N, C-alpha and C positions, 0 to 999 in steps of 0.2 A: 504494500500500500504506500503510495507516494505522498499522501497527506495533502494533495492539492484539492482545492474546493471545486465544486461543480459550477461556480459562478466566477470565472476568471475575469481579469481586467480587460476592458475593451482595447482593441489594437490602437485606437486613436485617442486613448485617454490622456496622453501627454501633449496633444496638439495645442499650439498657442493660437490665439485669435489673429486674424490677418492684421498686418501692420505693427504688431507688437515688436519692439526692438529691445531696449534695456528694461529689465524688470526689477523693481525694488525688492529687497529681501523679503519683507513682510508679505508683499503681494505674491511672490513666488512660493512662499511657504503655504499661504492660504490656498493657492491653486493646486499645489501638490496634495494638501490635505483633502481637498474636496473631491479628488479624483481617485482616491485609494480606498480599499476596503480589505478585510482579511482574505488571504488566499490560501489558508490552511484549514484542514478539517478539525473536528473536535474529537478528542479521545476521552471516553467516558470512564468514570469511577477509577481515577488514578490515585494510588495510596499516598499518604502524606510523605512517605520516605522518598517518593519519586517526583515531587512537584516543585522542589526548589528551583527558582528561575523560570518556571513555566508561567503561562498567562491563563488566567481564569476565564472559562468560557461562559459561565452563567453565574447569576447572583447566588449568594449562599446565605441561608437563614438559620438562625440558632435553634437546635432542637430542644435546648434547655437553657435555663438562666445561668448566669455567672456573676457572683457566686450563687450556687443553687439554694443556699439557706443563709440566714443571719449568722454571722460568725464574729469572733473577737479579733480585734486588730492588735491586741497586746496580751501579755501574761498578767493576770490579776484576778479579780473577783467580780462575779456577775450578780446583779440584783435588779429589782424593778425601780426605775427612776421616775421623776427627777428626785434629786436629793438636795433639799434646801434647808432643812432643819438640822444644822450641824453645830457643834460636834455631836456625833451619835454613834451607836454600835448596833450591829446586826448579827444575830446568831448565825454561825456557819453550819450548813448541813453536811453530812458525810458524802464523800464522793467528789468527783470532779468531771469537767468536760474537757477532753483533749482532742486534738486533731486526729481524726480517724477513729476515736472512741468517744462518741457523744454521750452526755448524760441523758438517759432515756425517760427519767421521771419529770415531774413538775416541781419547781421550787416554790415552797409556800410563801405567801405574801409576808413581807417584812424580814425575809431571810436572804442569805447570800450563799454562793457556791464558788469553789476554786475553778478557774478556767484558764486555758493556755491559748497562745496565739494560734489562730486558724480554726479553733474549735467551734462547733455549733453552739449558739447561745441557747441555753435550756429554756423550755417553756416556763413561763412565770417571771422571766427576766428580760431585760432589754438594754441594760446599761452595764458598762464594765469600768471598774476603777483600776488604774495602773498599780501594780503591787508596790512600787516605790512610793506611792502617795497614800499608803494606809498601813495599819499595823494589825496583827492578829495576836490577841491575848485571851487565854482561857476559853478558846472556842468562839470568841466574839471578834467580828471585823470592826476595827475602830476607824471611823471616817471623820476627817477634820475639815474637808473642803466641800464646796457645792459642786454638783455635777448635773448637767442637763440630761434629760432622757435620751438614750441612744448614744451617749458618749462612748468613744473607743470601740464602736461596733460597725461592722460592714453589713449593709442591708442586702438581702437576697435580691439579685437582679440589678444592683446598682451600677454594675459595669455593662452587663448584657442581659436583656430580658428575653424570655422564650419567644421565638418567632421574629426577633429583630433581624434585619438584614445586616450582616456583619462584614461582608465583602461584596464588591460589585464586579460584574463581568468586565474584563479588560485589565484587571489588576495583575501586575507582575508579582508573583508570590516569592516572598523572602522568608528568612527564618522568623521574623516577627509576625507576619501574617499566618505562618504555619502554627505558631504558638496560639493565636486566636482560635484557629480551627480546632486544635487539639483541646483547648480549654472547655469547649462545649461538646466534646465527644465525637467530632466529625472525623471519620476514618479515611474518606476519599472524596474527591471532587472532580468535576469535568474541566479539563484544560484543553487548550489548543495544542496540536502537534507543533513541535519546535520548527520555526521558520528555517528552511535550509538556504543558506546564503553562499553562493559561489564567489570566489575572489580570483580574478584573472589579471595578470600583469602583462604588458606588451612593450615592445621596443627592441630594435637591433642594438642600441647602445646600452641596454640594461641586461645584466647577467645575474643569475641567481647566486646567492652567497655560496661559496665553495667552488665556484667555477674559476677557471683561469681568465684573467682580464688583461686588456691592453690599456695604454694610457688614454685612449679615446672611449673607453667603456666604463660604466659605473655599476656598482652592486645595486641590486633591487632592494630598496628600502621600503617601498610601498606595500608589497605583498605580505611580508611578515607583520608590518604594522596593521594592515587591514584584517589579516587573519586573526591577530590578537584582539582587535576591536570587536569583531564578530563574535568570537568565543566569549569575551568578557561581557558582552551584552546579553549572553544567554542563548544565542542561536546556534544551530548546527552548522559548522563550517564545512564547506566543500572546497578544498583547495584545487583550483583549476590550473594552477601552475603559471608558467611564463611562456609566451610565444613570441616569435620574431615577427617583424613587420612583413608578413606574407599573407596575402588575401585568403588562401585556402587554410593556412594554419589558424588564422583568427576565426574563420568560419567553422572549422572543426571544433575548436574550443568552445565557441558559443553554442553550437549544436549539443555538445556534451553537457554544457551547463543547463541548457533548456530542458534536457531530459532528467537531470538530477536535482535541480534547484528550484526554489520558489522565487528567487531573486538573484541577479548577478551584479556584482560590483566589478567594474573594470577601472584600470588606471592607465592613462596615456592613450594616444591614438584617436582622440575624439574631436580634434579640430578639423580643418579643411585642407591640410597639407597633402602632398603627393603620397606620403607613407602613413597617413592616418587611416589604417585599414579597419579599425573598429567602426568608425563613422561610415565608411564605405559599405561594410558588410551589413550594418544595421539598416542602411538606406536600401540596399539591394534586396535584403531578405526579411526586413521587418518594417517598423514604423518608428521614425526617430524625430525628436524635436531637440534642437540645441538651444537651451534656454540661456540667453545672455543675461546673467544676473549681475546687478550692480553691487558687487562685493569684491573686496580685496583682502586676502589673496583668493584667487579663483575668478572665474567669469563664466566660461562655458560649462554648462552642466548638461551632459547628454542624457536624456530620458527617452527610453525606447521600449518597444515590445519586440521580442525576437522569438518566433515560434510559440507565442502565447506566454512567454516569461518576461517579466519586467527587467530592464537593464538600467542601472545607474552608471553612467560613464563619468568617472572623476578625472580631474586634471592630473597631469603626470608629475608635477613638482610635489614633493612630499608634504610641504606645509599646506599648499592649496588642497591637496587630496585629503589631508587630515581635517582641515576646516570644513570642507564641503561634506565629508563623510559624517562629521558631527552635526553640523547645522541643518543639513537636508537629509542625509542618509539615516541617522539615528531615529528621528521621529517617524520617517517613512517606514522604516523596518518595523518599528513598534506597531504601527497601524496595520501593516500587512500581516503581522504575526498574531493579530487578534487583540492587541493592546490598545491603549489610548494614545492618540496623538498628543505630544507634549510640547510646551514651550519651556525651554530650560530656565530654571530659576536664576535670576541675576541679582546682584547686590550693589548698591551705590557705595563706592569706596573712594576716599580721596587719593589723588594721584601723587606719585613721587617723581613725575617726569614732566617734560614739556613737549608739545607737539603742535605744529600748525597744520591742521587737516584741511584739505581742499574739498569743495563740494562735489557731489555727483555719485559717489559710491559709499556704501557701508564699508567699514574696515574692522577686521578681526585681528587683534594684536595678541601675540603670545605673552602671557602675563603670569604674575604670582603676587601674593600679598605677603609683605614683611613689615612688622612693627606698625600695623594699622594702615599702611599705605600700599597701593598697588604699583608695582613696577613692571615695565615691559622689556622684552628682549632687545638688545642693542641694535639688531639688524632686522629689517622687515623682509629680507629676501626669501623667496619661496623655496629655495633650495637649502636653507640653513637648518639642517635637521637637529643641530645641537640645541636650537631654540625650542624644539618640541620636548626634548628631555628636560630642559631647564624650566619649562613652564608648568603651571598647575591649573591653568584655565585660560580664558580669553577675555580681553577687553573688547566690548562691542561698541563701536561708534556709528551713529546713524549717518544718513546721506548728506547732512548739512555741513557747511563750513564750520570749523571749530578751532578756537585758539585755546589750547589746554596748557595750563600752568600748574606747578606743584600746588596741591590742595584742591584742584578742580574735582568735583564728584563725577565719576564715570561708572558705567555698568560693567561689573566683573562677573563672569560666569565660570564657576569652578567646573572642572571636568566631571565631578560627581553629579552635577545637574543633568548630564547626558546619560546617566546610568552607569558611569564607570567608577 
């Protein structure tokens, strides 16, 4: 079973309206979001041990309350509140209520009982006094301070009520969500099959790591980077390897990807040059739109359908490939995988740098925060891979002209906001 849905994307889903030239980032993101839908099937009743990183396919409702009964938040003594006439003493009855061993009787009015943290509050009581705030002498509980009714107790269902919706479809399941499911006794849920993402690298000048190289060749930094990105986002990686700038080689790799993958990411070969065979193959055997997005780094983003499989053609320069993969690829993959389209959370942080930004394009600067200020990498060159390792997120500047001085507030997006 390949996991593909019976309602694939339309072949013309990425087509731009006539006359569209440069597309602002927000407009491009909204167009992309509006044209995508899940392309994977649902896998039913998957156990909790198998769902970490999977995307929930249907809403989940609690079969019981959490906590299921009133219980104590502290070690102490339970009695019926409120307690306002102090100091006073209450006779202690024999026995106790402990977690896993509740007191099964009813505590008489005006009496108290020993209780431990997490234990069910016995019938006839509703209030707990912390053991450090009282004394026990000769079988009597000595109380010196006032207590409101219900003090130091957790009410049944105060966290989750029976039949509450606890998780919604499209949620990526993490250890914390799994804890919520387990807390109400849910053993399995419906999730989407993992999105299978193929990564293909192209170029005569690009050689896989481990190959012999000449001075005019470079090692392939994009494919290992994108492979790791796909895996870290929780998708199933299909490594389509590296191919030379040969039409048939590119066509064969894309055909293999269309058979094995729900989405293909390519890097390089998507412009209009003589050796840009990715673009040529997508035009000859699919439906391609080169979106010229007003963003730096990056500009052309090739969005295509090849034999029914969506293809995202990323720029060849590593920094541009990384930025476009995060800003456009990550939310698109989330939606295709059955999750929710997301806008990464950014934070306004004062700058520790100066920049005179020209109008016309959004800019994504490799950045990190130190001592309460955001700093950017010294070079904006798209081939400076050291800046990728140096950075911990991106500063996003909109299309307007801006004069940035130290202390100017800018939007910093940590890589964690993209799901990393």
